[in-house]
C-alpha positions as a Markdown table, in Angstrom:
| # | Residue | x | y | z |
|---|---|---|---|---|
| 1 | Met | 26.6 | -24.9 | -102.5 |
| 2 | Thr | 27.9 | -28.1 | -101.0 |
| 3 | Thr | 31.5 | -28.9 | -101.8 |
| 4 | Pro | 32.0 | -32.5 | -103.1 |
| 5 | Gln | 34.1 | -34.8 | -100.9 |
| 6 | His | 36.5 | -35.7 | -103.7 |
| 7 | Arg | 40.0 | -34.8 | -104.9 |
| 8 | Ile | 40.4 | -31.8 | -107.1 |
| 9 | Gly | 43.9 | -32.5 | -108.4 |
| 10 | Ser | 45.8 | -29.9 | -106.4 |
| 11 | Gly | 49.2 | -30.7 | -107.9 |
| 12 | Phe | 50.6 | -31.4 | -104.5 |
| 13 | Gly | 50.9 | -34.6 | -102.5 |
| 14 | Ala | 52.0 | -36.4 | -99.4 |
| 15 | Arg | 55.6 | -35.3 | -99.7 |
| 16 | Ser | 54.9 | -31.6 | -100.4 |
| 17 | Thr | 56.0 | -29.2 | -97.7 |
| 18 | Ala | 54.4 | -26.1 | -96.3 |
| 19 | Asp | 56.8 | -23.9 | -98.3 |
| 20 | Asp | 56.0 | -25.9 | -101.5 |
| 21 | Val | 52.3 | -25.1 | -101.3 |
| 22 | Leu | 53.0 | -21.4 | -100.6 |
| 23 | Thr | 55.3 | -20.9 | -103.6 |
| 24 | Gly | 54.1 | -17.7 | -105.3 |
| 25 | Val | 51.6 | -17.0 | -102.5 |
| 26 | Asp | 51.8 | -13.5 | -101.0 |
| 27 | Leu | 50.1 | -13.2 | -97.6 |
| 28 | Ser | 51.2 | -9.6 | -96.9 |
| 29 | Gly | 48.6 | -7.8 | -95.0 |
| 30 | Arg | 46.9 | -11.0 | -93.8 |
| 31 | Thr | 46.5 | -12.0 | -90.2 |
| 32 | Ala | 46.6 | -15.6 | -89.1 |
| 33 | Ile | 46.0 | -17.2 | -85.7 |
| 34 | Val | 47.7 | -20.6 | -85.2 |
| 35 | Thr | 46.9 | -22.3 | -81.9 |
| 36 | Gly | 49.8 | -24.3 | -80.7 |
| 37 | Gly | 51.9 | -22.5 | -83.3 |
| 38 | Tyr | 55.1 | -22.9 | -81.3 |
| 39 | Ser | 55.7 | -26.6 | -81.4 |
| 40 | Gly | 55.6 | -29.5 | -83.9 |
| 41 | Leu | 53.4 | -28.9 | -86.9 |
| 42 | Gly | 52.2 | -25.7 | -85.5 |
| 43 | Leu | 55.7 | -24.2 | -85.4 |
| 44 | Glu | 56.3 | -25.2 | -89.1 |
| 45 | Thr | 52.9 | -23.7 | -90.0 |
| 46 | Thr | 53.8 | -20.4 | -88.2 |
| 47 | Arg | 57.2 | -20.3 | -90.0 |
| 48 | Ala | 55.7 | -20.9 | -93.4 |
| 49 | Leu | 52.9 | -18.4 | -93.1 |
| 50 | Ala | 55.3 | -15.8 | -91.8 |
| 51 | Arg | 57.8 | -16.4 | -94.6 |
| 52 | Ala | 54.9 | -15.8 | -97.0 |
| 53 | Gly | 54.3 | -12.4 | -95.4 |
| 54 | Ala | 51.4 | -13.0 | -92.9 |
| 55 | Arg | 51.3 | -11.5 | -89.5 |
| 56 | Val | 50.9 | -14.6 | -87.3 |
| 57 | Val | 49.5 | -14.6 | -83.7 |
| 58 | Val | 50.5 | -17.6 | -81.7 |
| 59 | Pro | 48.3 | -18.1 | -78.5 |
| 60 | Ala | 50.0 | -20.5 | -76.1 |
| 61 | Arg | 49.4 | -22.2 | -72.8 |
| 62 | Arg | 53.1 | -21.6 | -72.1 |
| 63 | Pro | 53.7 | -18.1 | -73.5 |
| 64 | Ala | 57.3 | -18.0 | -72.3 |
| 65 | Val | 58.1 | -21.2 | -74.2 |
| 66 | Ala | 56.2 | -19.9 | -77.2 |
| 67 | Arg | 58.2 | -16.6 | -77.2 |
| 68 | Glu | 61.5 | -18.6 | -77.2 |
| 69 | Ala | 60.3 | -20.9 | -79.9 |
| 70 | Val | 59.3 | -18.2 | -82.4 |
| 71 | Ala | 62.1 | -15.7 | -81.5 |
| 72 | Gly | 63.7 | -14.5 | -84.7 |
| 73 | Ile | 60.7 | -15.3 | -86.9 |
| 74 | Glu | 59.6 | -11.9 | -88.3 |
| 75 | Gly | 56.0 | -11.0 | -88.1 |
| 76 | Val | 55.1 | -13.4 | -85.3 |
| 77 | Glu | 53.6 | -12.4 | -81.9 |
| 78 | Thr | 52.5 | -14.5 | -78.9 |
| 79 | Asp | 49.8 | -14.3 | -76.3 |
| 80 | Glu | 48.4 | -16.5 | -73.5 |
| 81 | Leu | 45.7 | -19.0 | -74.1 |
| 82 | Asp | 44.8 | -22.2 | -72.3 |
| 83 | Leu | 42.1 | -24.1 | -74.4 |
| 84 | Ser | 41.1 | -26.2 | -71.4 |
| 85 | Asp | 40.0 | -23.0 | -69.5 |
| 86 | Leu | 37.0 | -21.2 | -71.0 |
| 87 | Arg | 37.9 | -18.1 | -69.0 |
| 88 | Ser | 41.3 | -18.0 | -70.7 |
| 89 | Val | 39.6 | -18.5 | -74.1 |
| 90 | Arg | 37.3 | -15.5 | -73.3 |
| 91 | Asp | 40.2 | -13.3 | -72.1 |
| 92 | Phe | 42.3 | -14.0 | -75.2 |
| 93 | Ala | 39.4 | -13.4 | -77.5 |
| 94 | Asp | 38.6 | -10.1 | -75.8 |
| 95 | Arg | 42.2 | -8.9 | -76.0 |
| 96 | Phe | 42.4 | -9.8 | -79.7 |
| 97 | Leu | 39.0 | -8.1 | -80.5 |
| 98 | Ala | 40.1 | -5.0 | -78.7 |
| 99 | Thr | 42.9 | -4.5 | -81.3 |
| 100 | Gly | 40.3 | -4.1 | -84.0 |
| 101 | Arg | 42.1 | -6.5 | -86.3 |
| 102 | Arg | 40.4 | -8.9 | -88.7 |
| 103 | Ile | 41.3 | -12.6 | -89.0 |
| 104 | Asp | 42.1 | -13.9 | -92.5 |
| 105 | Ile | 43.3 | -17.4 | -91.4 |
| 106 | Met | 42.4 | -19.3 | -88.3 |
| 107 | Ile | 44.2 | -22.7 | -87.8 |
| 108 | Asn | 43.0 | -24.8 | -84.8 |
| 109 | Asn | 46.2 | -26.8 | -84.6 |
| 110 | Ala | 46.8 | -27.3 | -80.8 |
| 111 | Gly | 45.8 | -30.6 | -79.3 |
| 112 | Ile | 46.5 | -33.5 | -77.0 |
| 113 | Met | 46.6 | -37.2 | -77.9 |
| 114 | Ala | 46.0 | -40.4 | -75.9 |
| 115 | Cys | 46.6 | -38.8 | -72.5 |
| 116 | Pro | 45.8 | -40.6 | -69.2 |
| 117 | Glu | 42.3 | -39.9 | -68.0 |
| 118 | Thr | 42.1 | -36.3 | -67.1 |
| 119 | Arg | 39.1 | -34.2 | -66.0 |
| 120 | Ile | 38.9 | -30.4 | -66.5 |
| 121 | Gly | 36.4 | -27.8 | -65.7 |
| 122 | Pro | 33.1 | -29.3 | -64.7 |
| 123 | Gly | 34.4 | -32.9 | -65.2 |
| 124 | Trp | 34.8 | -32.8 | -68.9 |
| 125 | Glu | 37.1 | -35.4 | -70.6 |
| 126 | Ala | 40.3 | -33.5 | -71.4 |
| 127 | Gln | 40.8 | -34.5 | -75.1 |
| 128 | Phe | 37.2 | -33.6 | -76.1 |
| 129 | Ala | 37.4 | -30.4 | -74.0 |
| 130 | Thr | 40.8 | -29.2 | -75.2 |
| 131 | Asn | 40.8 | -30.4 | -78.8 |
| 132 | His | 37.2 | -29.5 | -79.6 |
| 133 | Leu | 35.3 | -27.5 | -77.0 |
| 134 | Gly | 38.2 | -25.0 | -76.5 |
| 135 | His | 38.5 | -24.3 | -80.2 |
| 136 | Phe | 34.7 | -24.2 | -80.6 |
| 137 | Ala | 34.5 | -21.4 | -77.9 |
| 138 | Leu | 37.5 | -19.6 | -79.3 |
| 139 | Val | 36.2 | -19.4 | -82.9 |
| 140 | Asn | 32.7 | -18.3 | -81.7 |
| 141 | Arg | 34.2 | -15.6 | -79.4 |
| 142 | Leu | 36.3 | -14.4 | -82.3 |
| 143 | Arg | 33.4 | -14.3 | -84.7 |
| 144 | Pro | 33.5 | -10.5 | -85.3 |
| 145 | Ala | 37.1 | -10.6 | -86.5 |
| 146 | Val | 36.7 | -13.9 | -88.3 |
| 147 | Ala | 33.7 | -12.6 | -90.2 |
| 148 | Arg | 35.4 | -9.3 | -90.9 |
| 149 | Gly | 38.2 | -11.1 | -92.6 |
| 150 | Gly | 36.0 | -13.6 | -94.4 |
| 151 | Ala | 38.4 | -16.1 | -92.8 |
| 152 | Arg | 39.2 | -19.7 | -93.6 |
| 153 | Val | 39.0 | -21.7 | -90.4 |
| 154 | Ile | 41.0 | -24.9 | -90.4 |
| 155 | Ala | 40.4 | -27.7 | -87.9 |
| 156 | Val | 43.4 | -30.1 | -87.6 |
| 157 | Ser | 41.9 | -33.5 | -87.2 |
| 158 | Ser | 43.4 | -36.9 | -87.8 |
| 159 | Gly | 42.9 | -40.3 | -89.5 |
| 160 | Ala | 42.1 | -41.4 | -85.9 |
| 161 | His | 38.6 | -40.0 | -86.4 |
| 162 | Gly | 37.9 | -43.4 | -87.9 |
| 163 | Ile | 38.1 | -45.0 | -84.4 |
| 164 | Thr | 34.7 | -43.7 | -83.4 |
| 165 | Gly | 31.9 | -41.2 | -83.9 |
| 166 | Ile | 30.5 | -39.1 | -81.1 |
| 167 | Arg | 29.5 | -41.2 | -78.1 |
| 168 | Trp | 26.2 | -39.4 | -77.5 |
| 169 | Asp | 25.4 | -41.5 | -74.5 |
| 170 | Asp | 28.7 | -40.8 | -72.8 |
| 171 | Val | 30.6 | -38.0 | -74.4 |
| 172 | His | 32.9 | -37.5 | -71.4 |
| 173 | Phe | 33.7 | -41.2 | -70.8 |
| 174 | Glu | 32.1 | -41.3 | -67.3 |
| 175 | Arg | 31.5 | -45.0 | -67.7 |
| 176 | Gly | 35.0 | -46.2 | -68.5 |
| 177 | Tyr | 37.9 | -44.4 | -70.2 |
| 178 | Asp | 39.8 | -45.5 | -73.2 |
| 179 | Arg | 42.5 | -43.0 | -74.2 |
| 180 | Trp | 42.5 | -43.9 | -78.0 |
| 181 | Glu | 38.7 | -43.9 | -78.2 |
| 182 | Ala | 38.6 | -40.5 | -76.5 |
| 183 | Tyr | 41.2 | -39.2 | -79.0 |
| 184 | Gly | 39.2 | -40.6 | -81.9 |
| 185 | Gln | 36.0 | -38.9 | -80.7 |
| 186 | Ala | 37.8 | -35.6 | -80.3 |
| 187 | Lys | 39.2 | -35.9 | -83.9 |
| 188 | Thr | 35.7 | -36.7 | -85.2 |
| 189 | Ala | 34.4 | -33.6 | -83.4 |
| 190 | Asn | 37.0 | -31.5 | -85.2 |
| 191 | Val | 35.7 | -32.6 | -88.6 |
| 192 | Leu | 32.0 | -32.1 | -87.6 |
| 193 | Phe | 32.9 | -28.7 | -86.3 |
| 194 | Ala | 34.3 | -27.7 | -89.7 |
| 195 | Val | 31.2 | -29.1 | -91.4 |
| 196 | Gln | 28.8 | -27.1 | -89.3 |
| 197 | Leu | 30.9 | -23.9 | -89.1 |
| 198 | Asp | 31.1 | -23.9 | -92.9 |
| 199 | Ala | 27.3 | -24.3 | -93.1 |
| 200 | Leu | 26.7 | -21.4 | -90.7 |
| 201 | Gly | 29.5 | -19.1 | -91.7 |
| 202 | Arg | 29.5 | -19.2 | -95.5 |
| 203 | Gly | 26.9 | -16.5 | -95.7 |
| 204 | Ala | 29.4 | -14.1 | -94.0 |
| 205 | Gly | 32.2 | -15.4 | -96.2 |
| 206 | Val | 33.7 | -17.7 | -93.6 |
| 207 | Arg | 34.7 | -21.1 | -94.9 |
| 208 | Ala | 36.0 | -24.1 | -92.9 |
| 209 | Phe | 38.0 | -27.2 | -93.6 |
| 210 | Ala | 39.2 | -30.1 | -91.5 |
| 211 | Leu | 42.2 | -32.3 | -92.3 |
| 212 | His | 44.5 | -35.1 | -91.5 |
| 213 | Pro | 48.1 | -33.9 | -91.5 |
| 214 | Gly | 49.6 | -37.4 | -91.8 |
| 215 | Ser | 51.7 | -39.3 | -89.3 |
| 216 | Val | 54.5 | -37.3 | -87.9 |
| 217 | Leu | 56.7 | -37.6 | -84.9 |
| 218 | Thr | 56.2 | -34.5 | -82.8 |
| 219 | Pro | 55.6 | -33.6 | -79.1 |
| 220 | Leu | 52.0 | -34.7 | -79.7 |
| 221 | Gln | 53.2 | -38.2 | -78.7 |
| 222 | Arg | 54.4 | -37.1 | -75.3 |
| 223 | His | 51.9 | -39.4 | -73.5 |
| 224 | Leu | 52.9 | -42.5 | -75.4 |
| 225 | Pro | 55.5 | -44.9 | -73.9 |
| 226 | Lys | 58.4 | -45.7 | -76.1 |
| 227 | Ser | 57.5 | -49.4 | -76.0 |
| 228 | Glu | 54.1 | -48.7 | -77.5 |
| 229 | Met | 55.6 | -46.7 | -80.4 |
| 230 | Val | 58.3 | -49.5 | -81.0 |
| 231 | Glu | 55.5 | -52.1 | -81.0 |
| 232 | Ala | 53.5 | -50.1 | -83.5 |
| 233 | Gly | 56.6 | -49.9 | -85.8 |
| 234 | Trp | 56.8 | -46.1 | -85.6 |
| 235 | Ile | 60.3 | -46.0 | -84.1 |
| 236 | Asp | 63.1 | -48.5 | -83.4 |
| 237 | Glu | 64.7 | -49.4 | -80.1 |
| 238 | Arg | 67.0 | -46.5 | -80.4 |
| 239 | Gly | 64.1 | -44.1 | -80.8 |
| 240 | Lys | 64.8 | -43.5 | -84.5 |
| 241 | Leu | 62.0 | -43.2 | -87.0 |
| 242 | Ala | 61.2 | -46.7 | -88.5 |
| 243 | Asp | 58.0 | -46.2 | -90.4 |
| 244 | Pro | 58.8 | -44.8 | -94.0 |
| 245 | Thr | 55.2 | -43.6 | -94.4 |
| 246 | Phe | 55.7 | -40.9 | -91.6 |
| 247 | Lys | 56.1 | -37.3 | -92.8 |
| 248 | Thr | 58.6 | -34.7 | -91.7 |
| 249 | Pro | 57.1 | -31.8 | -89.7 |
| 250 | Glu | 57.5 | -29.6 | -92.8 |
| 251 | Gln | 55.4 | -32.1 | -94.8 |
| 252 | Gly | 53.0 | -32.6 | -92.0 |
| 253 | Ala | 52.2 | -28.9 | -91.9 |
| 254 | Ala | 51.6 | -28.7 | -95.6 |
| 255 | Thr | 47.9 | -29.7 | -95.7 |
| 256 | Gln | 46.8 | -27.2 | -93.2 |
| 257 | Val | 48.7 | -24.4 | -94.9 |
| 258 | Trp | 47.3 | -25.5 | -98.3 |
| 259 | Ala | 43.8 | -25.6 | -96.9 |
| 260 | Ala | 44.2 | -22.1 | -95.4 |
| 261 | Thr | 45.6 | -20.4 | -98.5 |
| 262 | Ser | 45.0 | -22.3 | -101.8 |
| 263 | Ala | 43.2 | -20.3 | -104.4 |
| 264 | Arg | 41.9 | -23.7 | -105.7 |
| 265 | Leu | 39.6 | -23.8 | -102.7 |
| 266 | Ala | 37.9 | -20.4 | -103.3 |
| 267 | Gly | 34.2 | -20.7 | -102.8 |
| 268 | Met | 34.6 | -24.2 | -101.2 |
| 269 | Gly | 34.4 | -25.5 | -97.7 |
| 270 | Gly | 33.0 | -28.0 | -95.3 |
| 271 | Val | 35.2 | -30.9 | -96.4 |
| 272 | Tyr | 38.0 | -33.0 | -95.0 |
| 273 | Cys | 41.5 | -32.8 | -96.6 |
| 274 | Glu | 44.6 | -34.9 | -96.6 |
| 275 | Asp | 47.9 | -34.9 | -98.5 |
| 276 | Cys | 47.3 | -31.4 | -99.8 |
| 277 | Asp | 44.0 | -32.2 | -101.5 |
| 278 | Ile | 40.4 | -32.8 | -100.6 |
| 279 | Ala | 40.2 | -36.4 | -99.4 |
| 280 | Glu | 38.0 | -39.2 | -100.9 |
| 281 | Pro | 35.4 | -40.9 | -98.7 |
| 282 | Ala | 36.9 | -43.8 | -96.7 |
| 283 | Gly | 36.5 | -47.3 | -98.1 |
| 284 | Gly | 36.6 | -48.5 | -101.7 |
| 285 | Gly | 39.8 | -50.5 | -101.0 |
| 286 | Ser | 42.0 | -47.4 | -100.6 |
| 287 | Glu | 43.6 | -46.3 | -97.4 |
| 288 | Gly | 42.9 | -42.9 | -95.7 |
| 289 | Gly | 39.9 | -40.8 | -96.6 |
| 290 | Val | 37.1 | -39.6 | -94.3 |
| 291 | His | 34.5 | -41.7 | -92.7 |
| 292 | Pro | 30.8 | -40.8 | -93.1 |
| 293 | His | 30.1 | -40.4 | -89.4 |
| 294 | Ala | 32.5 | -37.4 | -89.4 |
| 295 | Thr | 30.9 | -35.5 | -92.3 |
| 296 | Asp | 27.2 | -36.2 | -91.6 |
| 297 | Pro | 25.4 | -32.8 | -91.5 |
| 298 | Ala | 22.9 | -34.0 | -88.9 |
| 299 | Glu | 25.7 | -35.2 | -86.6 |
| 300 | Ala | 27.5 | -31.9 | -87.2 |
| 301 | Ala | 24.4 | -29.8 | -86.2 |
| 302 | Arg | 23.8 | -32.0 | -83.1 |
| 303 | Leu | 27.4 | -31.6 | -82.0 |
| 304 | Trp | 27.3 | -27.8 | -82.5 |
| 305 | Ala | 24.1 | -27.6 | -80.3 |
| 306 | Leu | 25.8 | -29.7 | -77.6 |
| 307 | Ser | 29.0 | -27.6 | -77.8 |
| 308 | Ala | 27.1 | -24.4 | -77.6 |
| 309 | Asp | 25.2 | -25.7 | -74.5 |
| 310 | Leu | 28.4 | -26.8 | -72.8 |
| 311 | Thr | 30.4 | -23.6 | -73.5 |
| 312 | Gly | 27.7 | -21.0 | -73.4 |
| 313 | Val | 28.7 | -19.4 | -76.7 |
| 314 | Asp | 27.0 | -19.7 | -80.1 |
| 315 | Ala | 27.8 | -16.6 | -82.2 |
| 316 | Phe | 27.5 | -18.2 | -85.6 |
| 317 | Ala | 24.1 | -19.7 | -85.1 |
| 318 | Ala | 22.9 | -16.2 | -84.0 |
């Protein structure tokens, strides 16, 4: 059954925190994987899930930094994973599967934003490769554990998906690079991934959601010069937050935690969320929402086929 792309009245909102949405939720005995779960929104997500009783695995490109960041949080373990390296993705997945554990919650949180033009692997554009292809390969390789747990898989997207759909004629920006357009394409890919994963996985009890966490100052902005953020009105000349619509990291983590755990979403999936609720379609005079190019089932299936061809894995279609 297709889930309508409309609010359900969750009772939470833009200022709810990750702890708020987990009030009364017991995640004891559940295993969660949070990519990038040692910095920014990922770290707040890890903390909240662990406080609710989950065992949280934090795969990290910088495992020593991750270990230091999560030290003292009970129920958290780290491992090595570089999403830009498909061999690293395979190795992490193999190590996890060898433990025989199931995955109940999978949050694809790690990402890069508006970076200088960077090529990885066979010349892939770095934002599309890291934010989308790495997570695509990871979830497919972890399919046995994901299916065993009837997991919810959460793709952290952004309102920046509205910048562009998939550039089918030049996915890797070989004919001129624009860092924001590349970011927008990667965030659209995150939403389309959730749409198609939900369609392919629901028969095995796997459901998927994408989301916009809101605007938050985190290390994600590492590639942006201060002058650009001042001009955008995000911060002032002293580097202090200037935009009152920005969320705290605890508030920014709330929507992904809500999507991963809310009983209100049982039997649902394949939709885009924001402010701790299912989002409305974009337009109609209101801000936010999800653009139709990011939820089109035909576009989702086409992107899945391309991603499978590029990464060489396609466990859910099989």
